[in-house]
N, C-alpha and C positions, 0 to 999 in steps of 0.2 A: 693614488693612492697605493698601498702593499697590501697585497691580496693574501687576507690573511688567515684560509682558507686551511692550508697544511700544520698552522699554530692550530685549528682547534681541532683540525682530525688529532691527531697525537696529543692534546687535550684532552680529548673525549677516552681514546684511548688508557690514557695512563688513568685516568678518576677510575675503569671497573678493574684497571690491574689491582690500584690501590683499593679500593673493594674490597678486589677478593684475597689482598695481602693483610690489611685488619683483619678477617675473616677467620682466617689461615691461622692468620698469632694465638690471634682469641682459644683455636682452639690445639692451639698446641701448649696452652695453657696448666689442662691436666695431664700434661706428660711432663712436666718436669718436674726433674728429682729433684731438685733445692729451690728453699724459699728463695736464694738469689734469682736464681733461673728466671721463677714463676715471677720477681716482681721486674724481671726483665721482659719478658711477654708481654706483659701486663700494657709497661711502658710501650714497648715496641710497635704494640696496635692502635692502641691512644694515638702515640708519633704518628699512623699509620692514617687516623680520623682525620689529625689536625692539617695532614699533607692533601688530601681530598680536601677537605675547606675551602684550601688554599689552591688548588688545582679546578674547583666551582668557582671561588672569585674572576680569575685569570679568563677564563669560561666568558661569565658575564662581559668582562672588562671587554670581551673581544669580541659583544655582539653572540658569541653563540651558548647561550643558557641551555646546562645539560637537563637532558631526558630525563624524566624520571622512572624510568627503565635502571635508569645505568645503576641505582646501590644496588636495586634486588640482582641481577644480575649477577653484581660482584658477590654478594652472599650468593645464588642458588651453585654459581662456579667453587667456590669455599666449602659448600656444601656436602658436592656429588666428588670432587676431591675427595676431601674424607673421607669419602663412606666409599671408596673404589680403591684410596690408600690402604684400606684392611686388608684388603685383599694381597699385600706387598708384605715383603720384608721393612724396617721402619728405614735402611738406610734407602730403598725406593723412594720414597716420602719425601725422604730430606733432599732429595735428586730433586724428583720434582719443586718444592718449595724453592730451590736455585737457582733450579732453571726462569720460576716465577720474576725474583730478583734479578739477577741477570737479564733478560725482559727489561724489566722498568729499566736500568742502570740505563740499557742499548738506548731505551729511547727520549729517559732524557739525555741521552748527551745528544741525541740527533733533536731536542727540541731546543737544548741548550744554541746549535749551527744555526737552524730557525729562527730561533729570534735575534742573534750577533744581523743575520741578515736584513733581515726585519725591523733592525733598530730599537724591537720592544723590549726593553731593556729588564723590563716589573717579568716576563716571562723571563729572559735572560737567569737571572735572580733566579728563578721559579727553581728553573732547570735544575743550578748550578746546590741551590741545597738538595735537590732528589738527585740529581750523583751522589754526594756526601752523602746522605740517607744510608743509597741502596750501597753502594760502597762496604760500607760499614755489614752490613746485611750478609752481603756475600759472602765478607770475609770470617764472622762469627758461624756463617752455616757450612763453611767451604773447616770449618776449624770443630764441628761437631760430627761431621762426619767425618774427620782422621779421626777423633775420640772415638767414634765407633769402629771404625777400622783397628783401631790399635787394640781393638777390646774393651772399648769403654774403663771404666763407667761415665757414656757418652751425658752431656749436658738434657737430655730428651729420654724418657725412658719407652722402649716400646709397649703401642696396646698390648691385653694378649691375644689379638689374633694377629699381631704384626708380628709374636715370637711365635706362632705357628709359625705361620707364612716364612719367616726367615729363616728357617730350621735346614727345610730341603738345599734353600742359599746356598745356606756354609757350612753348608754336606763336601764340597766339592772342597776347599776352605781353607777350614776348620773341624777338621774330621774329628777331633776329638770336643770337640765342644758340640758341638753335632750328635757325639756320641752320649756324653753328658746329657744331655734335655732328651732326648731318645729315655736312657734311664729315668729321670723325674716321671717321665710321659706315664712306664712302665710300670715305675710305681705304684703311682699316683692307682693305675689300671686297675692293675692285679689285687690291690686291698677293696677297692671298690666290687671291685664281679668275680670276684674269685677265679677260682682253679681254671676254671674253661678259659681266661683271659691271658691268664698266666704262661701259658704253650708259648702262647700266638704272640702276644707284644714281649714276652724273653726272649720270644725268635727274634724280633728285630736287633734288640740288643745286641741278641749275641752276630749275626752279623755284621755288624754295626761293628762291636770289640772284639769277638770273638770270645766274647766270654764261656767258660767251664761251664756245665753240668751244675759242678759244686755251687759256680756263681749264683749260679741262676736261682737255686735256691734259700739261698738270703733273701732274696726280694719280699718273699710277702712278711718276712719279722718285721719291720718298721724300715721308713724314708733311711734315718739316719744311717740305724747301726746295721744295716742290708748292706749301704754303701761302705761304711768302711772294717764289714767282714768281708766283702769283694774286692777292694784293695786288697786290704791281707793277703786275702787266695788267690789274688793274680801274682802278687810277686811274693809271693812262696812259689808258684810255679814259676813262676819269670817270665811273664805275659804281661811284659810292663808295661806295653795299650792299654791294655783291661787297668793296669792297676790307675796310669795315671784318666783314662775315661771315669772310674769309678773317685777319685782327689777329682777331677777339675767339679764333674756333679758334686761332689761338695764345700767345695770353696763357693758352688752360685749360688748354695742353700745357708752360708754365713756358717757350716759346721765344721769348724777346723778350730782345734783345740789353740792356747792363748804361745805355743811352742813353736806351732806350724806359724806363725803370722811373720813378716820379713821384717818387722820391727822388735829386734828382743826384750825385754822386760814388758811388753806391751799395755797388760795388765791395770799394771802399775801407774803408768803416764798420770797424771793432769789431764788435763781440757786440752790448755795451751801448749802443753809438752808433748801431747799427742800429735794435735795439729801443728806443731812443727816437725815431729820425728816426721810427717807423712808430707811436706815439703821436699823432704829427703830424698825422695823415694823417686828410684830414675826407672821404674819396669811399671808398665799400666797393667801387666798383670799382678804387682805388689798391691800396686792401690787398688786395685779390684776386689784381692783376698781382705781389703780392710776395711773397706768401704761396706761389704757384703755381711764382714763379723760385725763392724757398727750397726749397718740397718735392722741388726737382726736381731743384737744384744744390747748395745748401749744406747742405741740411736743420740748419739751430742752430734747437733746441724751445725755447728761449727768447725768437727771434726771433719764429715762426712762434709762441707760447700773446703775447706781446705785439699781436701783428694782431690772431688771438682778441677779445682784450679791448678792442681798438680798435673791432671791425665790431660787439661788446654796448654799446659806451657811442654807438654810433649807433644800432644798435636799440631802444636803452630809450628817446635823445632823436627816437627815431618814432617809439614807443609811448604816450611820455608818463611816463614814469617815470622819480624821481628813482633819483640813486646814491645 
């Protein structure tokens, strides 16, 4: 009689990981940028729960009744993961998600071979189902990471803590975006705590982008007005880095005028025409400018979804995934 212990061991491991996968998907729902992504994540969580039930059934069929602790461990593992990842940038959280999916995929592949050897056809079919599901999730997460690398907007939003944590990491690779975020924080803090904080915080901005004293004086006027004036002064003084930093900060805030948008006559376009125009953009930066503008002004969900689809297409092209 064939020893089914290796099969039972792998099924137990897969059950624990699948429970964790389900809880991770549910925690990601709150970070979805669009309704479409939110629905997809909810479906992923539901499908993970279905896979967990199927694994449990196979365990019982092999005489390896799952212990009652496993589901609790899965939920606890996901909770700890969600707490710990707040200390790092979102890309690190997504890489951890991807690592989990790779482990699930590798174990499912191993389970398939074990089942073939043991002539356990039901287990083999389950393993093939798991392989298909995890291959799709690996591809999706790879694309989301590529979206993040392109500058977004990615399918998932960073939490406030992840945005702060990601600032230092992006300093080396994306100095302009880091400086822009630093300026935003400086402006907010100056308005709240007054002149004493102004010197300290604008000093940080000065180190990041070498802002002149005249530009620093504008920070207390108001976020949008100060950034626009900072840009004008920096360009007048020939400080291109400072000007680009201020402009990048405005773009992140959605504070751009219609004539600055990468699509001519954008404000006069209908929702359908705007969505079509966004799909024709070839730069992730341009898409990001449009989506920030939509999120802060028009708030047309179909246009934002079209922008997300465009970025996803650019990300797939970047990582070599065919549509």
